[in-house]
C-alpha positions in Angstrom: -7.0 45.3 107.1 -5.1 43.0 105.6 -3.2 44.1 102.1 -2.0 41.6 99.0 0.9 42.6 97.0 0.8 41.5 93.4 5.0 41.3 92.4 5.4 43.0 89.6 7.5 41.2 87.0 9.9 43.9 85.9 13.4 44.8 87.5 12.9 46.9 90.7 15.3 49.8 92.1 15.4 50.0 95.6 17.2 53.1 97.4 17.9 53.6 101.3 18.8 56.6 102.9 20.5 56.2 106.6 21.7 58.5 109.2 24.0 56.7 111.6 24.6 57.4 115.3 27.8 58.7 116.9 29.9 55.6 118.1 28.2 53.0 116.0 30.1 53.8 112.9 32.2 50.7 112.8 29.6 48.4 113.5 27.3 49.8 111.0 30.2 49.7 108.5 31.0 45.7 109.2 27.8 45.2 108.6 27.2 47.0 105.6 29.9 45.0 104.0 28.6 41.8 104.8 24.8 42.8 103.0 26.8 44.2 100.2 29.1 41.1 99.4 26.0 38.8 100.3 23.8 40.8 98.4 25.7 40.9 95.6 26.2 37.4 95.2 22.7 36.7 94.7 21.9 35.7 91.1 19.0 37.8 90.5 20.4 41.2 92.4 21.6 43.2 89.1 23.4 45.9 91.1 24.0 46.6 94.7 26.0 49.5 96.2 26.8 51.9 99.2 27.6 55.4 99.0 29.2 57.6 101.7 28.1 61.3 102.0 30.5 63.8 103.0 29.4 63.9 106.6 30.9 60.7 107.2 27.4 59.3 109.0 25.3 59.1 106.1 24.5 56.6 103.6 22.9 55.8 100.2 21.9 52.1 99.6 20.7 51.2 96.0 19.5 47.8 94.8 18.8 46.8 91.6 16.5 43.4 91.5 15.3 41.7 88.6 11.6 41.6 89.8 10.1 42.3 92.8 9.6 38.9 93.9 13.4 38.1 94.1 13.6 41.4 95.7 11.2 40.5 98.4 12.5 37.2 99.3 16.1 38.5 99.6 14.7 41.1 102.5 13.0 37.9 104.1 16.6 36.1 103.9 19.0 36.0 107.3 21.2 38.4 106.2 18.8 41.1 105.0 16.9 40.9 109.0 20.3 41.0 110.4 20.9 44.3 108.5 17.6 45.6 109.2 18.2 44.8 113.5 21.5 47.0 112.9 20.1 49.8 111.4 17.3 49.6 114.2 19.9 49.6 116.8 22.2 51.8 115.0 20.6 54.7 113.7 20.0 58.7 114.7 17.0 58.6 112.4 14.4 56.1 110.7 15.6 54.6 107.7 14.0 56.5 104.4 13.4 53.5 101.6 12.1 54.5 97.9 11.5 52.0 95.4 10.9 52.5 91.6 9.3 49.2 89.7 10.3 49.1 85.8 7.8 47.7 83.2 9.4 43.9 82.0 8.9 45.5 78.4 11.3 48.1 79.0 14.0 46.2 81.0 14.0 43.6 77.5 13.9 46.2 75.1 16.8 47.9 77.1 19.0 44.9 78.5 20.2 44.0 74.8 
């Protein structure tokens, strides 16, 4: 069955948690720095942040985008796809991804 997605106009918050395999941390750090720098420089990215957990092998990545269409375009970029490949190759468990869509009116009211 083919699903058609209608992009929402309001801001999007996306958060992912990853557990990096032993021996892969150095490669992951390099890829993460590149990804965060590239993502943060995108005009429609409102904020990007990576947090290392206490076990030093788990990370949470947060991204805030102006709208869903911008976030989805970013996911198709070469940098994003390269980072996704690193995740596939270097994780102990699959990434968990959570998204929250905010109404456009909320963003307009609260962004003054």
